[in-house]
N, C-alpha and C positions, 0 to 999 in steps of 0.2 A: 075569560078566568077569572077564579074566585081566590082571594087572597086573607088571610087572618092575621090581622095586629091581636093580642092579649091585654093589649089595654083599650084598643080604640074598637077591637070584636069583629067580626067580619065586612068585609070591603071588596068591591066587583072595579076588575083592571079587565079593558078591552085591548087586544091586539090584533093587528093589523097582519097581510102579507108583507110591509116592510120589516116587521122587528123581527122575522124570523132568517134576514138576508143579513150578511156582513160589511163593513168597511174594512179597509186596508191599513186608514189612519182616519184620526179627526179630521181633517183636512179633504179626505174622500169626497167626492161630490154626488156618488150614488152609491148605493146599495148593492148587494148581489150575493148570488151562491158561491160558495165555497171555491168549484169547481170554474167559475167565472175567472174567480181574484186570481189560480195562479195559470201564468202561463208559460207556455217549454221555450226555450232556447233553443241555440244550434245544437244537433244530434242528441236533443231533449225529448223526451215523450211522456207526455200527462195521460194518464188513461184514466176513469171513469167503470169502476166494477161494478157487479152487481145491481143493473139499473132496476129500480123500483122496488128490491129488498132492502139490506142493509149493505147501503153501500161505499165505497172506499175507493180513494184514489191512489194509482199508483205510475210513481217519476220510477222509469227508466232510460240510460242512454240509447240514442238511437243508433248508433256506429254496432259492431261484428264483436269487437273487446273494448273494455273500459279505458280509455282513454287516464291517461294524467297531465296535469298539468303543467306539461314539461317546457323547458325552452328551447330544446334539442331534437330536431329532425333525424331520425334512427329506427331501429332494431328492438323491439321489445323478444321475440321471440323466433328462434328459426329460422329461414332463410340462407340453410348451411350451403357453401357449393362444396362439386364434390366431383371429381372425376367418371362420366359414365360407364359404369359397369359392363356393356357390351360393345362399346368406342370409343378408344382414347384420344379418339379427337373431336370431342364431344363431350359438355360437361351437365349438371344436374340442378338444381336450385331445389331442396324443401320449402314445404309449408312455411311462411314464417307467419308475424305481423307483427307491423309499424306503426309509425307517424310520419307525416310532413308536419313542420311547425314553420310555420309565414311569421316571421321575425318582424313584418311591417306592418304588425296590425298593432297599434298602440292602443291604452298601456298594456293592453293583456294580450301575447300571443296565443291563438288558437288553433288547436293541432286539428290534425284529418284524420281519419284510420287507415292505416292501408291495409289490405288483405296480402300476402306477395302469392300466385297459388305455387303450388307445388309441379315444376317445369324438368324434364329427361328431355334429355340427349340433342339440347339448344347448340348447332353448327358456332362454332369458334369464328368470327367473321374475317378476322386478321392474322387464322392460326400460320401465313406461308408467308407473310411479310413482316410481321413484328415478333418481339422477344415475348409482350410484357399485354396482357389484355385484363383493364380495369372494368367490373361489374357493378353496376349500378341498377335500383329498381323507383321508375316513375309511381304519380301518387297514385294512379290506375295500378298500379303492382306490376308495368311490363316491364321486362327483363331487358335493357341497354347494355351495350362495347362499345370500350372507346379505347384507344392507347397511350393516350396524354391521361397522367394523372388527374383526378374532379377537379374543379378551381373551386375555390372557397364558397360562390355563390350556388351551384350543383353539389355541397355540402350540403346547404339545406333548403334548397328547391327537389331533391333525387337523394335518394335511401344509399350509402355506397355499401356493398356488403364485401365485395373481395378480389384479390387476385388471383392472373391466372397467369400459370409459366410454360412457357410452349418455346423455349430458346433453340429449339432445334427442328423449327417450323414442318417442323412433322405431325408432333403429337402433344396430348397433354400430358406436362410429367409431372406435375405438382399445382396445387393450388394452396392461398393463401386467406384463410378466415378471418378479417379482422374490421368486420362489419362499424359503420360506426353506430354507437348505440344510443337511443332513446331517452334513458335513465342515469342520472349521473356522471355527464359528461357535457361540458361548454362546449359551445363551434368553437371558440376562441381558443380555447385548450386543444382542441379538434385539429385546427391550424396549425399550430404551432408545433407538433407533433407529426402532423404527417408529412406537413415540407418545410420543415425546417430540422427539428432534432431528429425522428428518426429513433431508429434501437438505442438502447441505454445499455451499456454493458456495467448493470446494476451491481451484482455483485461479483466482481471480473475474474473473465479466465481470460488465462492467458496459455499461447502457447509455449513449447519446450522440447527437446531435443527428447525423441525415443531410442531404439535399439537402430542403432548405424544410420540410415534414410528414414526411421520414422519420425513421425512428429506425435506427442501428446500435446490433450488441450486438459484444463484442468475443468472442474467443476463451478458450478455461479448462477447466477441469477440475468436472464436478458429480459428488458424492458422494452416492452412494445405495443402504444396503444391497441385495443378489441385482441392481441394475437391468442390471448388464453380463456377468450368470452366463449367456445365450442367444448373446454375441457370442465372449466370451474364461472361460471356468472358472480360468483362471489372474490372473483380475483382472478377478473380480465386481461390482467395487462402482463402479470407475470407469469416467466417462461423457465422453469427448470430444464438446465443445460447439463447436461450429465456428462460424466469424466472422459475426453475422448481418445479412443489409442487406432490411431493410425495400420496399425499389426493388422488388428480385429476388422474396422471397419476402412474397406479402401475409400476416397475421396475423386474427386472432377478437379480437372485441371482448366478455368476457363479462359479464353480469349477475350479478346476485347472487344470481336464483332458479335459475342456471345453465343459462340460456337465451343464443344465440349473439343480437347485435346481427348481421343479415345487411346487406347484405353480408360476406365479408373485405374488410380494407383493406388498403393499403401503407402507407399517411398516417396520423399520428395527426389524428384528431379534436374540437379545441380546443372548439368551439361544441355538444357535446354533454355533455351527466350523466344520469346516473341519476337524477331527481326522486321514484322511486319505487320499490320493490322490484319489478323486472322492466321497469319504464316509464322511456322516454328522454324531454328536453324538451330544448329547445332552452335554452343558458346566455345568460342576459340580456346587455344588448350590456355591456360594457367589465368582466364580472364575470369571475372567477379559477375554477379547480378544479386539484382536488391528483388524477392519473390515476398509476395503479400497472402495474409492468410486471415481467409473471412470467415465469422461464425453463422449460421442460419438459424433464424426462430425455430426452426424445426428441429434443431438440436446434430447437425452433421457439420460437417468446415467444407470449404471452398478455398483454393489456391490459385494465385497467376503469379506464372513468370512473369521474371524479370525483363523489361523493352528497352534496357540500354544494357552494354555488359562498362567493363573499366577493368583498365589495365592494374589496379592493386584493390588491397581492402580498402586500405584511406580514402584512394580515392571514389570507391563505392559506396563509403557510407558519407565523405563527407556530396556526393551528388546528387545521395537526398533530396536535397536540397534547391537543385533542381530540375526536378523530374515532373515531367507532366503526364503521368503515368495516366493513360486511355481506359476507363472502364466500361463493360458492358452495360445496358440498362439493366439486368439483372441485380448488378450489385448497389446499382444508384439507384432502386426503388425502394431502397425505406428499411427492406427484408430481412438484411445480412448484415454484419459490420465489421469492420477491418479491427483484427486484436492483436495483430504485429506481422515485423516481417523478417527476415530470413535474408542477410547479407552474408554470401556464400561463394564458394571457389570451384569452377568447371567440374575438377576431377574428385570430392572431399567425399569421400569412404562412409565417415562418422559424424553426425552432426553432434556430438557429443564433444569434437573438437577444436576447440575456440581457435583455435589460428587461424582455422582453414571456414569459419560459422561463427557470426553473432547473430541473436536471437534479440530483438527489441521489443515493447510492448506500445500496441495504442492504449491512447487515452478511453476512458470510461466513454466516450461518447464516440468512437472511432476513427478519432483524428490521430493527424501525424505531424507534427510543427514541424516546418520545413525547414526552417533553420533552426533547430533546435538540437541538431545530430552534432555531434564531436566527437574526436577522438582524441584522450590524451594521452600526449607525448612530453614529458618533463624535460625529456634531453633529446639533442636532435639526434643520438643513435636510434633512441625508441621511435622514431619519424622514420630514419631510415628503416630498422626495422619491420614497421608493417608496413612498405612498400617492394610490395611484394609483387608480380613477381620482379618487376624491373625500379631500380629508384632511378626517377627523374624528375625535373619539373619544365613542362611543357609550356614555352611561352606563348603568347600570342598577339596580336594588334594593338588592342585594349590595352592590356599589361607593359606591351614594350619589354625590355629588358631588364632580369634579375641584376640587382645592384650590390655591390659589397663596398660600401661610402668606410674612408678612414672617419674612425671617430674625433668630436672634438677634444682638442689642445692634443691633438697627436701632428708629430711633422707627416710630411707626407712619404718621409724616407722611412715610417714603419711600416713594417709588413702588412699585410691586410686579405695574404692568402698563402698557403704552403702547403705542399705533399711532403709525404715520409713513406717510406719504404715499411717491409713487415719490422725492422727489426727497432724502426720509432726513429730515426733518422731521418733531420730533413735533407729531403732531395733537390727542391727547387719550392723558389717563393717569387710573389707578387707584394710588390710595397706600393703606397698609397699613387705615387707617379709612373705606377707601369709598367714600369722597370721589373726585371726577368733574373732570376740569379737562379742557374742549376742547371740542370743537363734535361734539356727540353726534348724528346724525340719528333724533330722535324725539322725538316730540309728545305736551303732554298735555291738548290742546283743539281742535276744531277748528271752524266755523260756516260755514252755509250761509243765504245770506240775498236778500227779494226785494224789488222796489219796484215802482211804478206812479203814476200817478195816476189817480183818478176824477172823470166830472163828474157831479154830481148824481145817482148811483144810489139809485133810491127805494127804501128802507124799510119797507112798509106798514105799520101795527096789528098786531099780534099775529106779524107776522111772523121769519125769527131770518137772518141773515144770513151762510155760511161765509167765512171769511178769504181763503181760497184758493183761489174762484171769482173772483176778481178777478186771477190772474195768469196769466199762461201759460209754456213755461218760457225763451224768452227775457230774461223783467223777471227773468231772476234775475243777485244783483250782484254783479261780479267781485271787487270791494276787499273786499266783505264774506261773501266765498267763500273755506273754505280746498281748495288743491290735493288735500294728502291722501287726504281725509275731504269728504264731501257730500252732502246728500239730494238727493231729488228729486220731485218733484209728481209725485203718483199717481189716477191717473181713478177714479170708482163710477158706481154703479149701482145702484135697487134694483129684486128683481119679487117684485108682493105676489099670491099667489094668495088663488082665491076660491070654494066652493062646496062641497058637503055630501055629497059622492061622487063615488065616480069615479075615475080617475085620468087624468096629465097627464105626457107627457114634456117636461124640462128640457135646451136643450139651450146650448151655448158651446161655443168651442174657440179655438185661436192662428190666426196666419197661417197655418202651414205644422203637419203633424201630424194626428194620426188625434181629431176632436171630441168634446168633452165629450158624453155622452146620455145619462141615468138618469132611471127613474119614478117619480113618485111617485104616490104610492098614500093617497088618504083612509081613516086610519083614526083614528077613537076621537074627536077636536075637531079641528079646520081646527089651530087655533096649535101642537098636540102634533103633530098629522103635518107643519109644515111645520119645527120642532125639531128631529123627529128626525130627519129628509131630511137635513138641514143638517148633525149632526155625524156621520150614516152617511157622506158622501158628502164631507166635507174635505181629509182625504186625495187622492183620484182628482181630487176639481176643481185642487188645484194642480197634481199629476203631470202628470194630462192633457190641463187645460184651462188650463192657467198662472194659476189666479184663486187669489184667496183666496176663500172661501166665509163669510160672517157673517150668523151669524143678529142680525135688527134688531128682534125684537119682535111679538110680534102673529102674524100672517103673511107676516110681512117677512122677506125672505133677501137680506142686502146682497153686492156683488160688489166687489173691489179688484185691475183689475188696469190694463194699459194700454185705451188708446183701446180697439184696434182687436175686443179680446177682450171688452170690456165692453160694446160695440154688438150683439156677435151674441148676444147671450144671449137668448134667443125660448125659446118654446114651442110645443108642436106633441102632435097626437093625443091631442084631451081626451076622456075617455070622461065619463058620469053629467053633473054639473053645472059641473065643473071649468071654472079658467079663470084669467087671470093680466093683471097690469096691470105696466107696465114705465117706471120713471119715475125721475129722479133726483131727491132730496126737495128740494132748492139752489137748482135753478133752476128746476124745475117741467114741466121739457122733458124729454121722452122719447130723451133721447138721453147717453150718457157724460161727463162733466165732471168736472175737476179739482176735489179737494175734501177732502185730506186727503195726511197725510206719514207713509210707514213708515221708521222707525229701519231700518236694516240693521243683520244682526248676525250670522248666521251664517256664519262661516269669514271673518270680517274679522279683523285684527289685534287687536282689543281683545274679541271674543269671549269669554266667562269671566268681564267685567270689566264694575263698577257701572258706569255712567251719569249723570252727574247734566246737568242740562240748565238754562240759561236763556234765555228766552222772549222777545222783546222784539215787542210790536203794535202799531202805530201805524198812526191813523187822521184822517180830517178830519168833521166834523159842521155843515153848511151852518149858522149862524149862527139862530137864532130866537128865540121863548119856551122858557126853560126845560124839558127834560124828564130824565127820567130814564130811560137803557136796561139792560141788564146784560150784560158781558163772559165768557166763559169759557170754559177750556181743557177737550175734551170728547174722548173716548171712541170710534173711527167705528164701530165695531162694533154698537154698539147704544145707541152719544148721550148718553151717563149724564159729568156733570160732574165731572170732579178738582178733588177741593176744590173753593171755590161760589164762586158768579158774584163779579166786582165790579161795582161802581158807575159807571155812565158819564153823566158830564151833556151834555146839550145846552146849548151857552150863545149867549149874544147878544153875544158879541164876542166871543169865538176859537173856530176851527173845530178845533185841535188836539186828539187824543188819545193819551195814550202810557202804555201798563201792559205790564209787567215779569212775570213765572212763572218759579218754579223746581219745577222736577222733576224727574224720572228713567226711568231704563230698570234695570230689578232685572236681566233675564239674557234669554235666548233665550225664553221664555214668556210675558213678558212683554207688555201689550195694546198697546205702541208698534209692538211688531215685530210680534208677531200680527194687528192689525187697523189700528194707527194711529192717528193725533189728527186734531182741528184746531181752530180756536178760531172760536165763533158769538158775535153781537150777536145778543142778543135785543129785541126793541122789544114794550115792553106798555104804550106811555107814554100810548095814548088816541089818539094820531096820530101820521101817518107822517111820516120826516125825511129828510132828502136825504144822504149819505156825499158828501163833495166832499175834491179834494186830493190830497193826497198821504198812499198807502196802503202800509206795508210791514211787514214779518216777519221775525224778525232768528233764529234757531236758533243756541245756543252747547251746545256739549257738553263738558264736563271729564271726562278717562279716570280711571279709577282709579289708573293709575302709569302713565307716562311707556311710548310704545306705537312702538316703530318699525314705520313701515309700507314 
C-alpha cells in the first residue's frame, strides 16, 4: 500500500493479513475477524449475512418472542380461560405468551420464553369433588390443575392463569382470569395480594335497604390483582362495580358447604337460617339472625344466611363478637369481598324499618371487627326497649348470678331494689339486708278440705273403713281449700290373678287413644310372676293407659287413675288355668271407688322442695259401750302403715273423734307421689260399730320455701 506525505513525499507501507483483523482491546492476545469476536449468548443468535458479498452480522433473539429482562414469572399476552362453548363441564385456554424467571440465578435472573398453545375442551379434574380449580402453566406450556392456591414457589416456577368456579360439582359456572403478569409486578406483591389482602374495596361500595325486602349496593371500585387484565392491560387491577339493585338482578344465597340455596332471589330471606352445614331451617318466631353480603369481582352480589339465632336485636348485634361464621371455599378464595351485614328479625317485611333491621358496613379490606360491635343505650330503658321480644338476662356457670350490691357509705337498711305499679306507687322493695317489704305473690302453705255427714254407716268387726270412700268431689270445702294448690280425690281398683300355668292378657285404657294390652305369662310362682309383670309395665301403663300400676302384694296389682280407666281394667285370652278377680278392697264392689289421694309433684312450682304435711281427720262413732279401734295413715300401694296406729275409743257419751298426723313428701319418688295415701279405721273390737255424724279430712302442706304460683 502506497501513502503520500506533503512534506516527505511518497512512501510505501506494507499491510499484512493480521492488519485487517481486530482486537477487543489493547490487552487482547489475538486478532480476529469481527464475526469471530461477537459471541452469542443464551437465546441470542448471531448470523452472518450475504457471505462473499457485502457481508453484515444480524443479532436476534433465539425465542418465539422478545423477552424482557423482568424479575417475574407470568403472562405477557393471551392465555385467557373461558367456559367451553359446547360443553360447560370443560374449559378452554387461548394462545398466550409468557415467561418463567428463575430468581435463583445471581446476579441476573434469566427469563425462559414460554408459549402457551390454544387448548380446547379441557376436562376439569376435580369437578365433582371440589368447588374451585386453580389453573397454571408449566415452562413447557402444559396446563396443570390443582384444588389449592398456588404456593409461593409455584408462582415463580410456573405461570398462574386463573380459577374455575364449579361449586355445584356439576358444571363450570364461571372463570376468574387474574393471571400473574410478567411485567410490572413483583413476586412479593403477588404473594401479599393473593394470599394476604385479597380484594380491596378501594372506592367503597356499601349495601343499603331497597324497596321492602330488596337490597341495593352502591357503585365503586374493587381492586384485585390481575382481575381487569382481560379488559384493560393499562389498568389490570381495578374493576368498576356498577350500582346493584336486587329488584332488577336476582342474587344467590350460598351455604357453608358451597351449595346454592336455589332458586336465585330478588329479596332478602329473613325467615331462613343455616341450622347445620348445608341445611336450611325456618328461623323461630321473632328470633334474629346476622346475614352477610358479599360483592364479587364480576359485579354481582352473594349473600349468606345467619348460622345462629338470637332472642333479640341487642343479643344478635352483641353476638357478632362470638360468631364463628363458616365460609365456603368460593367466598374465601379472594375473588369476593364482604361489604356488609344485616341484623334482622324473622318476620320483617321492610328492610327500611330500622327497628327490625340494622345494616352495618365492612371495612375496605372486607373485615368486620368482632369486638367492635356495640349497641348504645344511654339508659336502662333504652336497653330494655332493645330487648325484643323478651327482656331477660341469661346467667351461666362462668358468670354466675346477677348481683345488685349496696353502695359504699349506705346502710344495709337502704333499698337496693323496688317494684312499682302502673301509678308509680312502690309495691315492694328489698334492702341490703335482704329484707323484703311489700305484697309478694308467694305462698308457703296450701290446704285442701273435704266434709260430709255419715248416717250410721256400719263397720263390721275385722273390717277397715277407708276415710276417702265417704267423699265425692262435690264434698270439697271451698273455705278450707287454697286456689293456688289443691289435691284431688283419686279412684282405685284391685286385680288379683289366679292360676298355676298359662297366660292371660291384661287390658285397660284411656277414654281416647290406644288401649293398654299386655300379656302376663306364668313363670315360677304366681306372686313373683305378678310382681315382675308390674315392674315391667309400670312406665307403659302410665304413658299408654293413663294409670299408675302398683304391686299390692301376693298376686294382686292395684290401679290408680280416674273412674273410667279403673273400670276399664279387664283380662282376656286366658290359657292354662289362669284367671282373675277385680274388686275394690275398701267397698267390696267390682267397681272403681274414690279411695286415696296422690300428691301432685312433677311440674309444680315446688318441684324439688321437701313438703311437710299436717293432716286432720275427724269422724263420729255412734255412742255405745266403750270399744277400742285403730286409726292409721297408710300408703296406697301396699297398705303399709306410716308411723303407727292411733287408738280410737267408742264412747257411750260422745260421738266425735279427731286426730292429727304430721308427715312429709321427700321428693319425686316419694310413695305419696308415686302411689298416694289414705286413712284407715280398723275395727278389731269384737263387735260392729256405726260411723255417724260429721266426717272430715283436712290436708295442710307447708313448702320448704315461699313459692310463687
